[in-house]
Chimera marker file (.cmm) of the C-alpha trace (Angstrom):
<marker_set name="trace">
<marker id="1" x="0.000" y="0.000" z="0.000" r="1" g="1" b="0" radius="0.5"/>
<marker id="2" x="2.513" y="2.492" z="-1.222" r="1" g="1" b="0" radius="0.5"/>
<marker id="3" x="0.194" y="5.478" z="-1.550" r="1" g="1" b="0" radius="0.5"/>
<marker id="4" x="-1.404" y="5.152" z="1.876" r="1" g="1" b="0" radius="0.5"/>
<marker id="5" x="1.317" y="7.296" z="3.415" r="1" g="1" b="0" radius="0.5"/>
<marker id="6" x="-0.424" y="10.320" z="1.879" r="1" g="1" b="0" radius="0.5"/>
<marker id="7" x="-3.711" y="9.570" z="3.667" r="1" g="1" b="0" radius="0.5"/>
<marker id="8" x="-4.180" y="10.968" z="7.145" r="1" g="1" b="0" radius="0.5"/>
<marker id="9" x="-4.514" y="8.191" z="9.763" r="1" g="1" b="0" radius="0.5"/>
<marker id="10" x="-6.925" y="10.235" z="11.871" r="1" g="1" b="0" radius="0.5"/>
<marker id="11" x="-10.674" y="9.818" z="11.429" r="1" g="1" b="0" radius="0.5"/>
<marker id="12" x="-11.767" y="11.546" z="8.247" r="1" g="1" b="0" radius="0.5"/>
<marker id="13" x="-15.279" y="12.940" z="7.800" r="1" g="1" b="0" radius="0.5"/>
<marker id="14" x="-16.348" y="9.823" z="5.905" r="1" g="1" b="0" radius="0.5"/>
<marker id="15" x="-15.253" y="7.489" z="8.709" r="1" g="1" b="0" radius="0.5"/>
<marker id="16" x="-17.235" y="9.587" z="11.187" r="1" g="1" b="0" radius="0.5"/>
<marker id="17" x="-20.178" y="9.680" z="8.755" r="1" g="1" b="0" radius="0.5"/>
<marker id="18" x="-20.088" y="5.906" z="8.254" r="1" g="1" b="0" radius="0.5"/>
<marker id="19" x="-20.441" y="5.325" z="11.989" r="1" g="1" b="0" radius="0.5"/>
<marker id="20" x="-23.850" y="7.006" z="12.019" r="1" g="1" b="0" radius="0.5"/>
<marker id="21" x="-25.187" y="5.223" z="8.915" r="1" g="1" b="0" radius="0.5"/>
<marker id="22" x="-27.450" y="2.213" z="9.157" r="1" g="1" b="0" radius="0.5"/>
<marker id="23" x="-26.708" y="-0.355" z="6.468" r="1" g="1" b="0" radius="0.5"/>
<marker id="24" x="-28.954" y="-3.316" z="5.723" r="1" g="1" b="0" radius="0.5"/>
<marker id="25" x="-27.714" y="-6.603" z="4.318" r="1" g="1" b="0" radius="0.5"/>
<marker id="26" x="-29.378" y="-5.809" z="0.987" r="1" g="1" b="0" radius="0.5"/>
<marker id="27" x="-27.564" y="-2.457" z="0.648" r="1" g="1" b="0" radius="0.5"/>
<marker id="28" x="-30.087" y="0.081" z="1.883" r="1" g="1" b="0" radius="0.5"/>
<marker id="29" x="-28.280" y="2.936" z="3.662" r="1" g="1" b="0" radius="0.5"/>
<marker id="30" x="-30.037" y="5.355" z="5.991" r="1" g="1" b="0" radius="0.5"/>
<marker id="31" x="-28.640" y="8.400" z="7.760" r="1" g="1" b="0" radius="0.5"/>
<marker id="32" x="-30.828" y="9.165" z="10.791" r="1" g="1" b="0" radius="0.5"/>
<marker id="33" x="-29.266" y="12.622" z="11.169" r="1" g="1" b="0" radius="0.5"/>
<marker id="34" x="-30.203" y="13.931" z="7.718" r="1" g="1" b="0" radius="0.5"/>
<marker id="35" x="-32.982" y="11.493" z="6.832" r="1" g="1" b="0" radius="0.5"/>
<marker id="36" x="-31.255" y="10.759" z="3.533" r="1" g="1" b="0" radius="0.5"/>
<marker id="37" x="-31.057" y="7.253" z="2.145" r="1" g="1" b="0" radius="0.5"/>
<marker id="38" x="-29.482" y="5.401" z="-0.734" r="1" g="1" b="0" radius="0.5"/>
<marker id="39" x="-28.597" y="1.908" z="-1.870" r="1" g="1" b="0" radius="0.5"/>
<marker id="40" x="-25.224" y="0.320" z="-2.589" r="1" g="1" b="0" radius="0.5"/>
<marker id="41" x="-23.995" y="-2.972" z="-3.968" r="1" g="1" b="0" radius="0.5"/>
<marker id="42" x="-22.098" y="-5.664" z="-2.037" r="1" g="1" b="0" radius="0.5"/>
<marker id="43" x="-18.812" y="-3.817" z="-2.496" r="1" g="1" b="0" radius="0.5"/>
<marker id="44" x="-20.293" y="-0.641" z="-1.038" r="1" g="1" b="0" radius="0.5"/>
<marker id="45" x="-21.640" y="-2.589" z="1.928" r="1" g="1" b="0" radius="0.5"/>
<marker id="46" x="-18.185" y="-4.075" z="2.563" r="1" g="1" b="0" radius="0.5"/>
<marker id="47" x="-16.503" y="-0.663" z="2.393" r="1" g="1" b="0" radius="0.5"/>
<marker id="48" x="-19.001" y="0.999" z="4.736" r="1" g="1" b="0" radius="0.5"/>
<marker id="49" x="-18.797" y="-1.832" z="7.255" r="1" g="1" b="0" radius="0.5"/>
<marker id="50" x="-14.997" y="-1.670" z="7.285" r="1" g="1" b="0" radius="0.5"/>
<marker id="51" x="-15.142" y="2.104" z="7.775" r="1" g="1" b="0" radius="0.5"/>
<marker id="52" x="-17.538" y="1.533" z="10.677" r="1" g="1" b="0" radius="0.5"/>
<marker id="53" x="-15.231" y="-1.027" z="12.291" r="1" g="1" b="0" radius="0.5"/>
<marker id="54" x="-11.990" y="0.961" z="12.065" r="1" g="1" b="0" radius="0.5"/>
<marker id="55" x="-10.944" y="4.309" z="13.435" r="1" g="1" b="0" radius="0.5"/>
<marker id="56" x="-9.425" y="5.600" z="10.194" r="1" g="1" b="0" radius="0.5"/>
<marker id="57" x="-9.508" y="5.037" z="6.456" r="1" g="1" b="0" radius="0.5"/>
<marker id="58" x="-6.002" y="3.529" z="6.301" r="1" g="1" b="0" radius="0.5"/>
<marker id="59" x="-7.034" y="0.715" z="8.648" r="1" g="1" b="0" radius="0.5"/>
<marker id="60" x="-10.237" y="0.142" z="6.682" r="1" g="1" b="0" radius="0.5"/>
<marker id="61" x="-8.330" y="-0.109" z="3.385" r="1" g="1" b="0" radius="0.5"/>
<marker id="62" x="-5.803" y="-2.495" z="4.922" r="1" g="1" b="0" radius="0.5"/>
<marker id="63" x="-8.605" y="-4.708" z="6.235" r="1" g="1" b="0" radius="0.5"/>
<marker id="64" x="-10.330" y="-4.714" z="2.854" r="1" g="1" b="0" radius="0.5"/>
<marker id="65" x="-7.083" y="-5.637" z="1.149" r="1" g="1" b="0" radius="0.5"/>
<marker id="66" x="-6.618" y="-8.604" z="3.481" r="1" g="1" b="0" radius="0.5"/>
<marker id="67" x="-10.244" y="-9.667" z="3.110" r="1" g="1" b="0" radius="0.5"/>
<marker id="68" x="-10.388" y="-9.474" z="-0.677" r="1" g="1" b="0" radius="0.5"/>
<marker id="69" x="-6.707" y="-9.970" z="-1.542" r="1" g="1" b="0" radius="0.5"/>
<marker id="70" x="-6.936" y="-7.008" z="-3.886" r="1" g="1" b="0" radius="0.5"/>
<marker id="71" x="-4.241" y="-4.869" z="-5.468" r="1" g="1" b="0" radius="0.5"/>
<marker id="72" x="-3.517" y="-2.043" z="-3.029" r="1" g="1" b="0" radius="0.5"/>
<marker id="73" x="-3.512" y="0.832" z="-5.511" r="1" g="1" b="0" radius="0.5"/>
<marker id="74" x="-6.799" y="-0.239" z="-7.100" r="1" g="1" b="0" radius="0.5"/>
<marker id="75" x="-8.465" y="-0.805" z="-3.748" r="1" g="1" b="0" radius="0.5"/>
<marker id="76" x="-7.247" y="2.513" z="-2.379" r="1" g="1" b="0" radius="0.5"/>
<marker id="77" x="-8.584" y="4.377" z="-5.422" r="1" g="1" b="0" radius="0.5"/>
<marker id="78" x="-11.949" y="2.587" z="-5.232" r="1" g="1" b="0" radius="0.5"/>
<marker id="79" x="-12.370" y="3.290" z="-1.514" r="1" g="1" b="0" radius="0.5"/>
<marker id="80" x="-11.463" y="6.962" z="-1.922" r="1" g="1" b="0" radius="0.5"/>
<marker id="81" x="-13.882" y="7.365" z="-4.850" r="1" g="1" b="0" radius="0.5"/>
<marker id="82" x="-16.633" y="5.616" z="-2.877" r="1" g="1" b="0" radius="0.5"/>
<marker id="83" x="-16.069" y="7.729" z="0.232" r="1" g="1" b="0" radius="0.5"/>
<marker id="84" x="-16.229" y="10.873" z="-1.919" r="1" g="1" b="0" radius="0.5"/>
<marker id="85" x="-19.634" y="9.740" z="-3.188" r="1" g="1" b="0" radius="0.5"/>
<marker id="86" x="-20.812" y="9.089" z="0.381" r="1" g="1" b="0" radius="0.5"/>
<marker id="87" x="-19.733" y="12.562" z="1.464" r="1" g="1" b="0" radius="0.5"/>
<marker id="88" x="-21.483" y="14.213" z="-1.482" r="1" g="1" b="0" radius="0.5"/>
<marker id="89" x="-24.712" y="12.363" z="-0.831" r="1" g="1" b="0" radius="0.5"/>
<marker id="90" x="-24.925" y="12.390" z="2.967" r="1" g="1" b="0" radius="0.5"/>
<marker id="91" x="-23.116" y="15.525" z="4.128" r="1" g="1" b="0" radius="0.5"/>
<link id1="1" id2="2" r="1" g="1" b="0" radius="0.2"/>
<link id1="2" id2="3" r="1" g="1" b="0" radius="0.2"/>
<link id1="3" id2="4" r="1" g="1" b="0" radius="0.2"/>
<link id1="4" id2="5" r="1" g="1" b="0" radius="0.2"/>
<link id1="5" id2="6" r="1" g="1" b="0" radius="0.2"/>
<link id1="6" id2="7" r="1" g="1" b="0" radius="0.2"/>
<link id1="7" id2="8" r="1" g="1" b="0" radius="0.2"/>
<link id1="8" id2="9" r="1" g="1" b="0" radius="0.2"/>
<link id1="9" id2="10" r="1" g="1" b="0" radius="0.2"/>
<link id1="10" id2="11" r="1" g="1" b="0" radius="0.2"/>
<link id1="11" id2="12" r="1" g="1" b="0" radius="0.2"/>
<link id1="12" id2="13" r="1" g="1" b="0" radius="0.2"/>
<link id1="13" id2="14" r="1" g="1" b="0" radius="0.2"/>
<link id1="14" id2="15" r="1" g="1" b="0" radius="0.2"/>
<link id1="15" id2="16" r="1" g="1" b="0" radius="0.2"/>
<link id1="16" id2="17" r="1" g="1" b="0" radius="0.2"/>
<link id1="17" id2="18" r="1" g="1" b="0" radius="0.2"/>
<link id1="18" id2="19" r="1" g="1" b="0" radius="0.2"/>
<link id1="19" id2="20" r="1" g="1" b="0" radius="0.2"/>
<link id1="20" id2="21" r="1" g="1" b="0" radius="0.2"/>
<link id1="21" id2="22" r="1" g="1" b="0" radius="0.2"/>
<link id1="22" id2="23" r="1" g="1" b="0" radius="0.2"/>
<link id1="23" id2="24" r="1" g="1" b="0" radius="0.2"/>
<link id1="24" id2="25" r="1" g="1" b="0" radius="0.2"/>
<link id1="25" id2="26" r="1" g="1" b="0" radius="0.2"/>
<link id1="26" id2="27" r="1" g="1" b="0" radius="0.2"/>
<link id1="27" id2="28" r="1" g="1" b="0" radius="0.2"/>
<link id1="28" id2="29" r="1" g="1" b="0" radius="0.2"/>
<link id1="29" id2="30" r="1" g="1" b="0" radius="0.2"/>
<link id1="30" id2="31" r="1" g="1" b="0" radius="0.2"/>
<link id1="31" id2="32" r="1" g="1" b="0" radius="0.2"/>
<link id1="32" id2="33" r="1" g="1" b="0" radius="0.2"/>
<link id1="33" id2="34" r="1" g="1" b="0" radius="0.2"/>
<link id1="34" id2="35" r="1" g="1" b="0" radius="0.2"/>
<link id1="35" id2="36" r="1" g="1" b="0" radius="0.2"/>
<link id1="36" id2="37" r="1" g="1" b="0" radius="0.2"/>
<link id1="37" id2="38" r="1" g="1" b="0" radius="0.2"/>
<link id1="38" id2="39" r="1" g="1" b="0" radius="0.2"/>
<link id1="39" id2="40" r="1" g="1" b="0" radius="0.2"/>
<link id1="40" id2="41" r="1" g="1" b="0" radius="0.2"/>
<link id1="41" id2="42" r="1" g="1" b="0" radius="0.2"/>
<link id1="42" id2="43" r="1" g="1" b="0" radius="0.2"/>
<link id1="43" id2="44" r="1" g="1" b="0" radius="0.2"/>
<link id1="44" id2="45" r="1" g="1" b="0" radius="0.2"/>
<link id1="45" id2="46" r="1" g="1" b="0" radius="0.2"/>
<link id1="46" id2="47" r="1" g="1" b="0" radius="0.2"/>
<link id1="47" id2="48" r="1" g="1" b="0" radius="0.2"/>
<link id1="48" id2="49" r="1" g="1" b="0" radius="0.2"/>
<link id1="49" id2="50" r="1" g="1" b="0" radius="0.2"/>
<link id1="50" id2="51" r="1" g="1" b="0" radius="0.2"/>
<link id1="51" id2="52" r="1" g="1" b="0" radius="0.2"/>
<link id1="52" id2="53" r="1" g="1" b="0" radius="0.2"/>
<link id1="53" id2="54" r="1" g="1" b="0" radius="0.2"/>
<link id1="54" id2="55" r="1" g="1" b="0" radius="0.2"/>
<link id1="55" id2="56" r="1" g="1" b="0" radius="0.2"/>
<link id1="56" id2="57" r="1" g="1" b="0" radius="0.2"/>
<link id1="57" id2="58" r="1" g="1" b="0" radius="0.2"/>
<link id1="58" id2="59" r="1" g="1" b="0" radius="0.2"/>
<link id1="59" id2="60" r="1" g="1" b="0" radius="0.2"/>
<link id1="60" id2="61" r="1" g="1" b="0" radius="0.2"/>
<link id1="61" id2="62" r="1" g="1" b="0" radius="0.2"/>
<link id1="62" id2="63" r="1" g="1" b="0" radius="0.2"/>
<link id1="63" id2="64" r="1" g="1" b="0" radius="0.2"/>
<link id1="64" id2="65" r="1" g="1" b="0" radius="0.2"/>
<link id1="65" id2="66" r="1" g="1" b="0" radius="0.2"/>
<link id1="66" id2="67" r="1" g="1" b="0" radius="0.2"/>
<link id1="67" id2="68" r="1" g="1" b="0" radius="0.2"/>
<link id1="68" id2="69" r="1" g="1" b="0" radius="0.2"/>
<link id1="69" id2="70" r="1" g="1" b="0" radius="0.2"/>
<link id1="70" id2="71" r="1" g="1" b="0" radius="0.2"/>
<link id1="71" id2="72" r="1" g="1" b="0" radius="0.2"/>
<link id1="72" id2="73" r="1" g="1" b="0" radius="0.2"/>
<link id1="73" id2="74" r="1" g="1" b="0" radius="0.2"/>
<link id1="74" id2="75" r="1" g="1" b="0" radius="0.2"/>
<link id1="75" id2="76" r="1" g="1" b="0" radius="0.2"/>
<link id1="76" id2="77" r="1" g="1" b="0" radius="0.2"/>
<link id1="77" id2="78" r="1" g="1" b="0" radius="0.2"/>
<link id1="78" id2="79" r="1" g="1" b="0" radius="0.2"/>
<link id1="79" id2="80" r="1" g="1" b="0" radius="0.2"/>
<link id1="80" id2="81" r="1" g="1" b="0" radius="0.2"/>
<link id1="81" id2="82" r="1" g="1" b="0" radius="0.2"/>
<link id1="82" id2="83" r="1" g="1" b="0" radius="0.2"/>
<link id1="83" id2="84" r="1" g="1" b="0" radius="0.2"/>
<link id1="84" id2="85" r="1" g="1" b="0" radius="0.2"/>
<link id1="85" id2="86" r="1" g="1" b="0" radius="0.2"/>
<link id1="86" id2="87" r="1" g="1" b="0" radius="0.2"/>
<link id1="87" id2="88" r="1" g="1" b="0" radius="0.2"/>
<link id1="88" id2="89" r="1" g="1" b="0" radius="0.2"/>
<link id1="89" id2="90" r="1" g="1" b="0" radius="0.2"/>
<link id1="90" id2="91" r="1" g="1" b="0" radius="0.2"/>
</marker_set>
């Protein structure tokens, strides 16, 4: 995970946001603070759940890499793009 050094290890807004989201097993996401909702696929569910379980995005990406045995650079890019979408929709 060569590029992870550029990511701050402290909780980012998306990690804090993910902790307040309710996510169903079929991908329905609900934010009780804003009342907004959306749906995501299985990959989105996995990303949100890892963000909810870890205190920062670096740990979540590392856990996803171990779980899915994915290429670090691709996984990092996908997680960052997904978290940007979450922020735009829910914040």
